[in-house]
C-alpha atoms as one frame of an Amber mdcrd trajectory, in Angstrom:
protein
  69.067  78.732 165.004  66.883  79.489 168.515  65.793  75.760 169.848  62.261
  74.965 170.206  60.189  73.003 173.227  60.187  70.308 170.595  63.857  70.550
 169.616  65.176  70.415 173.636  62.772  67.185 173.987  63.991  65.008 171.762
  67.646  66.115 172.166  67.209  65.593 176.342  65.257  61.699 174.880  68.330
  61.025 172.752  66.393  61.032 169.515  68.395  62.395 166.679  66.842  65.091
 164.411  67.676  67.349 161.618  66.671  70.970 161.942  65.451  73.114 158.658
  63.941  75.969 158.595  62.179  77.619 155.714  61.092  81.101 154.253  57.692
  81.192 155.654  56.758  83.680 152.432  56.272  80.658 150.613  53.578  79.014
 152.331  53.459  77.448 156.082  51.367  74.492 155.107  53.110  71.142 154.519
  52.780  71.238 150.855  54.520  74.399 150.534  57.658  73.389 153.284  57.545
  70.196 150.538  58.558  72.256 147.776  60.661  74.661 149.713  62.901  71.774
 151.030  62.400  69.622 147.639  60.932  66.920 149.519  58.171  64.878 148.571
  55.187  66.005 150.070  54.661  62.649 151.622  57.624  62.428 153.388  56.714
  66.173 154.777  54.197  65.342 157.158  51.472  68.025 159.244  49.886  67.739
 163.060  46.416  67.431 163.026  44.435  67.832 166.129  41.301  66.193 166.873
  39.002  66.100 170.014  36.436  63.241 170.594  34.400  63.377 173.765  34.723
  67.153 175.343  38.125  67.949 176.305  39.747  64.671 174.784  42.048  65.285
 172.112  44.397  63.000 170.197  46.899  63.915 167.574  47.679  62.503 164.559
  50.394  62.954 161.990  49.905  62.506 158.382  51.633  63.287 154.846  51.554
  66.899 153.836  49.812  65.348 150.233  46.510  63.235 152.478  43.265  64.711
 154.608  43.100  62.799 157.638  40.246  60.446 156.665  37.821  60.920 160.334
  36.141  57.567 160.429  39.613  55.901 160.603  40.848  58.561 163.324  38.451
  57.772 165.254  38.561  54.144 165.088  42.333  53.726 165.689  41.373  56.431
 168.958  39.378  54.279 169.984  36.117  56.869 169.750  32.451  56.641 167.913
  33.532  60.238 165.996  36.155  63.427 166.162  36.136  66.383 164.577  39.091
  68.471 163.792  39.945  71.122 166.665  38.854  74.600 165.484  41.936  76.565
 164.215  41.209  79.121 167.602  41.630  76.751 170.316  44.567  75.032 168.853
  47.151  77.273 170.915  44.741  77.298 174.319  45.040  73.348 173.837  48.488
  72.481 172.540  50.478  75.574 173.407  51.503  75.779 169.764  49.788  77.822
 166.627  48.931  76.667 162.861  52.178  75.893 161.249  54.286  75.200 164.131
  51.964  72.630 165.658  54.597  69.657 166.624  54.116  66.117 167.520  56.137
  66.792 170.567  55.981  68.998 173.246  52.476  69.970 173.413  51.205  71.319
 176.613  49.601  67.581 177.501  50.321  64.071 177.170  48.015  63.597 174.164
  47.940  59.978 172.387  49.349  60.269 168.922  48.802  58.233 165.926  51.081
  58.678 162.888  50.283  57.549 158.921  51.577  53.990 158.409  53.342  55.815
 155.483  55.759  57.403 157.315  57.811  53.677 157.533  58.148  54.459 153.536
  61.257  56.718 154.628  63.871  56.411 156.435  63.028  60.201 157.599  60.434
  62.278 157.481  59.759  65.710 158.379  57.672  67.502 161.223  56.955  70.658
 162.690  60.235  71.887 165.021  57.399  73.566 166.975  57.600  77.130 165.333
  56.515  78.345 162.163  59.695  78.335 159.517  61.157  75.390 161.103  60.773
  71.580 160.655  62.284  68.118 161.492  63.601  65.387 159.999  63.356  62.385
 162.015  63.529  58.989 161.588  59.808  56.951 161.800  60.538  54.435 164.411
  62.502  56.859 166.669  59.581  59.368 166.823  56.810  57.058 167.692  58.920
  55.687 170.214  59.340  59.009 172.079  55.745  60.006 171.612  54.179  56.674
 172.108  52.481  56.614 168.736  51.268  53.718 167.023  51.446  53.626 162.881
  48.038  53.471 161.548  46.238  53.799 158.234  44.907  56.987 158.904  44.700
  58.948 155.224  42.645  59.406 151.639  44.551  61.374 149.479  43.666  65.072
 148.596  44.160  66.997 145.512  47.060  68.955 145.718
């Protein structure tokens, strides 16, 4: 397995993780990854990038089966409002493409927030920095590494 920047950074930071490759033909969204890995969707987390003021970006890590509540997210980030970063701007802003966006190793050190439900699990899975790769990591270790607080960020989505 070829190491990604996210994997190298976690290793250099002393953060333990387990890497899982998955078949992208089954889908690259977090819910499909959960099905492929045979883990509950609540344990698979997706990384979402938002924009507040122009060129002010915030990263949110939320369970696959939930939707980011932009009002809760804005409050956590200390912003009046946030909007989702358009997919075409994801690569230029973060260095990652849709389906491979990790909270670790973005181009810049953006503020990161993790949904508090992550604390319900011994490990959560986040993107490993490329499509087809996910990393299982202990939530507190991940939060410490990316300096992220645990916050209520979601409302339930229809899977």
